[in-house]
One Martini backbone bead per residue (centre of mass of N, CA, C, O) as a GRO file, in nm:
protein
  279
    1MET     BB    1   2.545   1.143  -1.756
    2THR     BB    2   2.315   1.116  -1.974
    3ASP     BB    3   2.146   1.270  -2.221
    4ASN     BB    4   1.866   1.171  -2.134
    5SER     BB    5   1.877   1.251  -1.830
    6ALA     BB    6   1.934   1.550  -1.882
    7PHE     BB    7   1.674   1.609  -2.034
    8LEU     BB    8   1.473   1.519  -1.813
    9GLN     BB    9   1.567   1.718  -1.595
   10ALA     BB   10   1.523   1.978  -1.760
   11LEU     BB   11   1.223   1.937  -1.813
   12LYS     BB   12   1.126   1.922  -1.521
   13LYS     BB   13   1.236   2.198  -1.435
   14HIS     BB   14   1.076   2.368  -1.639
   15ILE     BB   15   0.791   2.291  -1.551
   16GLU     BB   16   0.828   2.365  -1.234
   17ALA     BB   17   0.906   2.682  -1.295
   18LYS     BB   18   0.614   2.697  -1.412
   19GLN     BB   19   0.290   2.834  -1.497
   20LEU     BB   20   0.113   2.599  -1.641
   21SER     BB   21  -0.098   2.549  -1.927
   22LEU     BB   22  -0.406   2.484  -2.118
   23PRO     BB   23  -0.648   2.512  -2.361
   24ILE     BB   24  -0.856   2.317  -2.215
   25PHE     BB   25  -0.846   2.560  -1.969
   26ASP     BB   26  -1.035   2.763  -2.035
   27PRO     BB   27  -1.261   2.952  -1.870
   28VAL     BB   28  -1.521   2.851  -2.012
   29SER     BB   29  -1.470   2.543  -2.015
   30MET     BB   30  -1.427   2.516  -1.713
   31ARG     BB   31  -1.713   2.607  -1.623
   32LEU     BB   32  -1.864   2.394  -1.788
   33GLN     BB   33  -1.739   2.139  -1.666
   34GLN     BB   34  -1.816   2.201  -1.370
   35GLU     BB   35  -2.123   2.206  -1.417
   36LEU     BB   36  -2.153   1.914  -1.546
   37LEU     BB   37  -2.037   1.768  -1.271
   38LYS     BB   38  -2.278   1.812  -1.130
   39LYS     BB   39  -2.552   1.668  -0.991
   40ASP     BB   40  -2.709   1.966  -1.051
   41PRO     BB   41  -2.728   2.107  -1.323
   42SER     BB   42  -2.752   2.415  -1.491
   43LEU     BB   43  -2.919   2.496  -1.769
   44ALA     BB   44  -2.872   2.804  -1.779
   45ALA     BB   45  -2.562   2.798  -1.747
   46ILE     BB   46  -2.500   2.620  -1.991
   47GLU     BB   47  -2.632   2.795  -2.206
   48LYS     BB   48  -2.459   3.049  -2.164
   49LEU     BB   49  -2.179   2.918  -2.222
   50ILE     BB   50  -2.239   2.808  -2.508
   51CYS     BB   51  -2.328   3.083  -2.638
   52ALA     BB   52  -2.022   3.197  -2.609
   53ASP     BB   53  -1.973   2.955  -2.826
   54GLN     BB   54  -2.007   2.930  -3.154
   55SER     BB   55  -1.891   2.651  -3.226
   56LEU     BB   56  -2.046   2.486  -3.011
   57SER     BB   57  -2.330   2.570  -3.087
   58SER     BB   58  -2.325   2.460  -3.377
   59GLN     BB   59  -2.263   2.163  -3.305
   60LEU     BB   60  -2.508   2.109  -3.125
   61LEU     BB   61  -2.722   2.163  -3.346
   62LYS     BB   62  -2.622   1.955  -3.549
   63ILE     BB   63  -2.666   1.706  -3.365
   64ALA     BB   64  -2.969   1.755  -3.290
   65ASN     BB   65  -3.031   1.742  -3.628
   66SER     BB   66  -2.966   1.468  -3.663
   67SER     BB   67  -3.061   1.145  -3.730
   68VAL     BB   68  -3.033   1.050  -3.429
   69TYR     BB   69  -3.211   1.319  -3.291
   70ARG     BB   70  -3.436   1.390  -3.458
   71GLY     BB   71  -3.728   1.557  -3.484
   72LEU     BB   72  -4.006   1.712  -3.599
   73VAL     BB   73  -3.820   1.953  -3.529
   74ASP     BB   74  -3.596   2.185  -3.528
   75SER     BB   75  -3.322   2.297  -3.370
   76THR     BB   76  -3.262   2.664  -3.292
   77THR     BB   77  -3.159   2.624  -2.996
   78VAL     BB   78  -2.976   2.554  -2.725
   79ARG     BB   79  -3.207   2.472  -2.539
   80SER     BB   80  -3.336   2.256  -2.729
   81ALA     BB   81  -3.077   2.086  -2.754
   82LEU     BB   82  -3.045   2.014  -2.456
   83ILE     BB   83  -3.316   1.867  -2.424
   84ARG     BB   84  -3.273   1.654  -2.647
   85LEU     BB   85  -2.989   1.533  -2.548
   86GLY     BB   86  -2.883   1.589  -2.276
   87ILE     BB   87  -2.641   1.607  -2.040
   88SER     BB   88  -2.457   1.363  -2.108
   89GLU     BB   89  -2.422   1.430  -2.413
   90VAL     BB   90  -2.316   1.716  -2.378
   91PHE     BB   91  -2.067   1.643  -2.220
   92ARG     BB   92  -1.932   1.476  -2.443
   93ILE     BB   93  -1.927   1.695  -2.662
   94VAL     BB   94  -1.767   1.910  -2.514
   95LEU     BB   95  -1.506   1.744  -2.452
   96THR     BB   96  -1.443   1.667  -2.740
   97ASN     BB   97  -1.423   1.954  -2.858
   98VAL     BB   98  -1.211   2.078  -2.661
   99SER     BB   99  -0.983   1.862  -2.668
  100ARG     BB  100  -0.913   1.845  -2.974
  101LYS     BB  101  -0.774   2.128  -2.990
  102SER     BB  102  -0.519   2.044  -2.803
  103PHE     BB  103  -0.438   1.783  -3.000
  104SER     BB  104  -0.224   1.996  -3.147
  105ASP     BB  105   0.045   2.078  -3.391
  106HIS     BB  106   0.301   2.217  -3.585
  107ASP     BB  107   0.454   1.968  -3.520
  108ARG     BB  108   0.458   1.675  -3.679
  109GLN     BB  109   0.553   1.475  -3.464
  110ILE     BB  110   0.376   1.577  -3.227
  111ASP     BB  111   0.102   1.559  -3.370
  112GLY     BB  112   0.101   1.250  -3.401
  113ILE     BB  113   0.109   1.188  -3.096
  114MET     BB  114  -0.143   1.352  -3.016
  115LYS     BB  115  -0.348   1.187  -3.170
  116ARG     BB  116  -0.301   0.921  -3.011
  117LEU     BB  117  -0.361   1.046  -2.734
  118TRP     BB  118  -0.653   1.127  -2.790
  119GLN     BB  119  -0.759   0.846  -2.852
  120HIS     BB  120  -0.694   0.732  -2.573
  121SER     BB  121  -0.853   0.933  -2.398
  122MET     BB  122  -1.130   0.874  -2.528
  123GLY     BB  123  -1.135   0.570  -2.480
  124CYS     BB  124  -1.122   0.592  -2.169
  125ALA     BB  125  -1.371   0.762  -2.132
  126PHE     BB  126  -1.576   0.567  -2.254
  127ALA     BB  127  -1.508   0.315  -2.084
  128ALA     BB  128  -1.551   0.436  -1.801
  129GLY     BB  129  -1.842   0.532  -1.850
  130MET     BB  130  -1.969   0.256  -1.919
  131LEU     BB  131  -1.885   0.105  -1.657
  132SER     BB  132  -2.032   0.298  -1.456
  133SER     BB  133  -2.320   0.213  -1.569
  134SER     BB  134  -2.293  -0.115  -1.525
  135LEU     BB  135  -2.181  -0.036  -1.244
  136ASP     BB  136  -2.238  -0.037  -0.876
  137PHE     BB  137  -2.027   0.237  -0.736
  138GLY     BB  138  -2.118   0.551  -0.734
  139VAL     BB  139  -2.040   0.643  -1.034
  140PHE     BB  140  -2.045   0.886  -1.242
  141GLN     BB  141  -2.023   0.915  -1.574
  142GLN     BB  142  -1.890   1.195  -1.589
  143GLU     BB  143  -1.653   1.134  -1.399
  144ALA     BB  144  -1.531   0.896  -1.557
  145PHE     BB  145  -1.489   1.041  -1.823
  146PHE     BB  146  -1.304   1.273  -1.719
  147ALA     BB  147  -1.085   1.092  -1.594
  148GLY     BB  148  -1.010   0.953  -1.861
  149LEU     BB  149  -0.931   1.211  -2.018
  150LEU     BB  150  -0.704   1.310  -1.780
  151HIS     BB  151  -0.488   1.086  -1.705
  152ASP     BB  152  -0.273   1.198  -1.956
  153ILE     BB  153  -0.211   1.514  -1.928
  154GLY     BB  154   0.100   1.506  -1.886
  155LYS     BB  155   0.168   1.439  -2.182
  156LEU     BB  156   0.061   1.697  -2.308
  157LEU     BB  157   0.239   1.889  -2.152
  158ILE     BB  158   0.511   1.783  -2.256
  159LEU     BB  159   0.457   1.836  -2.556
  160LYS     BB  160   0.416   2.142  -2.530
  161VAL     BB  161   0.694   2.210  -2.414
  162VAL     BB  162   0.867   2.092  -2.642
  163SER     BB  163   0.745   2.262  -2.866
  164ASP     BB  164   0.831   2.537  -2.751
  165LYS     BB  165   1.136   2.475  -2.751
  166LYS     BB  166   1.158   2.420  -3.061
  167ARG     BB  167   1.065   2.705  -3.147
  168THR     BB  168   1.312   2.863  -2.989
  169SER     BB  169   1.501   2.596  -3.066
  170LYS     BB  170   1.619   2.482  -3.362
  171ALA     BB  171   1.850   2.278  -3.245
  172LEU     BB  172   1.641   2.103  -3.127
  173ASN     BB  173   1.657   1.736  -3.086
  174VAL     BB  174   1.373   1.515  -3.052
  175GLY     BB  175   1.318   1.206  -3.039
  176ALA     BB  176   1.075   0.976  -3.006
  177PRO     BB  177   1.198   0.796  -2.781
  178LEU     BB  178   1.253   1.032  -2.581
  179LEU     BB  179   0.967   1.143  -2.569
  180LEU     BB  180   0.831   0.880  -2.464
  181GLU     BB  181   1.002   0.858  -2.209
  182ALA     BB  182   0.918   1.124  -2.080
  183MET     BB  183   0.617   1.057  -2.063
  184ASP     BB  184   0.636   0.799  -1.890
  185LEU     BB  185   0.806   0.925  -1.641
  186LEU     BB  186   0.633   1.225  -1.598
  187HIS     BB  187   0.311   1.232  -1.627
  188ALA     BB  188   0.196   1.172  -1.345
  189GLU     BB  189   0.325   1.401  -1.183
  190GLN     BB  190   0.252   1.642  -1.382
  191GLY     BB  191  -0.052   1.596  -1.388
  192TYR     BB  192  -0.101   1.642  -1.090
  193ARG     BB  193   0.013   1.928  -1.072
  194LEU     BB  194  -0.174   2.062  -1.277
  195LEU     BB  195  -0.453   1.994  -1.144
  196CYS     BB  196  -0.384   2.138  -0.881
  197GLN     BB  197  -0.312   2.421  -0.996
  198ILE     BB  198  -0.620   2.444  -1.135
  199GLN     BB  199  -0.831   2.322  -0.929
  200MET     BB  200  -0.905   2.041  -0.947
  201PRO     BB  201  -1.033   1.778  -0.847
  202GLU     BB  202  -0.874   1.539  -0.665
  203THR     BB  203  -0.973   1.288  -0.808
  204PHE     BB  204  -0.824   1.350  -1.084
  205ALA     BB  205  -0.535   1.380  -0.976
  206LEU     BB  206  -0.511   1.087  -0.863
  207VAL     BB  207  -0.542   0.945  -1.131
  208ALA     BB  208  -0.295   1.069  -1.270
  209ARG     BB  209  -0.089   0.958  -1.048
  210ASP     BB  210  -0.214   0.629  -1.001
  211HIS     BB  211  -0.261   0.457  -1.284
  212HIS     BB  212   0.045   0.290  -1.248
  213LEU     BB  213   0.035   0.161  -0.994
  214GLU     BB  214   0.062  -0.141  -0.848
  215GLU     BB  215  -0.100  -0.012  -0.624
  216PHE     BB  216  -0.446   0.032  -0.508
  217ALA     BB  217  -0.725   0.180  -0.411
  218SER     BB  218  -1.011  -0.007  -0.331
  219ASP     BB  219  -1.213   0.269  -0.295
  220ASN     BB  220  -1.125   0.386  -0.589
  221TYR     BB  221  -1.334   0.365  -0.854
  222ILE     BB  222  -1.234   0.567  -1.058
  223LEU     BB  223  -0.950   0.459  -1.079
  224ILE     BB  224  -1.024   0.165  -1.159
  225LEU     BB  225  -1.179   0.235  -1.417
  226VAL     BB  226  -0.936   0.371  -1.561
  227ARG     BB  227  -0.739   0.138  -1.551
  228ILE     BB  228  -0.913  -0.061  -1.721
  229ALA     BB  229  -0.947   0.128  -1.961
  230ASN     BB  230  -0.649   0.141  -2.028
  231HIS     BB  231  -0.615  -0.162  -2.088
  232ILE     BB  232  -0.821  -0.185  -2.314
  233CYS     BB  233  -0.671   0.008  -2.507
  234HIS     BB  234  -0.409  -0.152  -2.520
  235GLN     BB  235  -0.536  -0.420  -2.629
  236MET     BB  236  -0.651  -0.248  -2.896
  237GLY     BB  237  -0.458   0.000  -2.986
  238ILE     BB  238  -0.534   0.274  -2.831
  239GLY     BB  239  -0.269   0.459  -2.927
  240LEU     BB  240   0.077   0.398  -2.820
  241ARG     BB  241  -0.031   0.104  -2.738
  242TYR     BB  242   0.019  -0.264  -2.791
  243ASP     BB  243  -0.159  -0.546  -2.606
  244PRO     BB  244  -0.309  -0.829  -2.719
  245ASP     BB  245  -0.228  -1.041  -2.465
  246LEU     BB  246  -0.410  -0.919  -2.266
  247ASP     BB  247  -0.570  -1.025  -1.964
  248LEU     BB  248  -0.828  -0.862  -1.845
  249LEU     BB  249  -0.979  -1.058  -1.630
  250ALA     BB  250  -0.693  -1.099  -1.461
  251LEU     BB  251  -0.696  -0.834  -1.352
  252PRO     BB  252  -0.725  -0.670  -1.056
  253GLU     BB  253  -0.947  -0.471  -1.147
  254ALA     BB  254  -1.148  -0.681  -1.260
  255VAL     BB  255  -1.176  -0.846  -1.003
  256HIS     BB  256  -1.272  -0.614  -0.816
  257LEU     BB  257  -1.528  -0.547  -1.010
  258GLY     BB  258  -1.648  -0.808  -1.151
  259LEU     BB  259  -1.594  -0.864  -1.441
  260SER     BB  260  -1.727  -0.946  -1.744
  261ARG     BB  261  -1.719  -1.048  -2.063
  262THR     BB  262  -1.963  -0.881  -2.157
  263GLU     BB  263  -1.868  -0.603  -2.056
  264VAL     BB  264  -1.609  -0.595  -2.222
  265ASP     BB  265  -1.733  -0.642  -2.502
  266ASN     BB  266  -1.912  -0.390  -2.509
  267VAL     BB  267  -1.680  -0.188  -2.501
  268GLN     BB  268  -1.518  -0.293  -2.747
  269ASP     BB  269  -1.742  -0.261  -2.955
  270PHE     BB  270  -1.772   0.042  -2.926
  271LEU     BB  271  -1.478   0.127  -2.987
  272ALA     BB  272  -1.454  -0.021  -3.271
  273THR     BB  273  -1.715   0.180  -3.379
  274THR     BB  274  -1.555   0.443  -3.320
  275SER     BB  275  -1.484   0.726  -3.453
  276GLY     BB  276  -1.123   0.807  -3.441
  277LEU     BB  277  -0.957   0.579  -3.253
  278PHE     BB  278  -0.803   0.507  -3.518
  279ALA     BB  279  -0.534   0.533  -3.747
   0.00000   0.00000   0.00000
């Protein structure tokens, strides 16, 4: 057994032996995300949950009063900000705010990888959400956005576990190639386990598990949207992989969705001009 395979087996065993969680799933943000995913979210429930988070409340008011959304008078309450922004925009702001906090670490090497991983996750979330709006397959934009954000959550889990191990064992030296190999080989399975463990909807767990399989369920449109969003980000170099020669419209997912060049170009133009997605 090589040193690499021994490390991978030990890492897998360590993850599966513990009831692991992540900061992105703290109780308040979990309840807020679940409420926002409902077909008919409760404005009162959302307001109450946001008011409980001072940082999130402040950011929401700042955005509502920005030049993009500003009305005749300033929004001074969370309720007025919610009404001005709308549920879809609040959903995006909340997930961006909450997730960004999780993709950082005290370890310089891991922090750098986490930054690229967050860029990729956000790029996939935006791409999947945009495509769900332009294509009529009965997938809500919020669902597609959330599935895109979570599809690589197993990679974040692996990075957090390795970071904790390095903190307690100063002699542990894990090079970037081995770390990336561990993420590639283990993230789908461990992401699925994590999302099931914390009782997220099965839809999102299946996307985490199946987004790299050679064959995919032809009726799972959330999965297909995330898969093509993943490819779009790879083709643009958003994240840890850059595959500029990828022919997006020739991919099985694009053919199945009936994607046009215009639809792909619209997504790529949006991603290319979105702040923070590129290193």
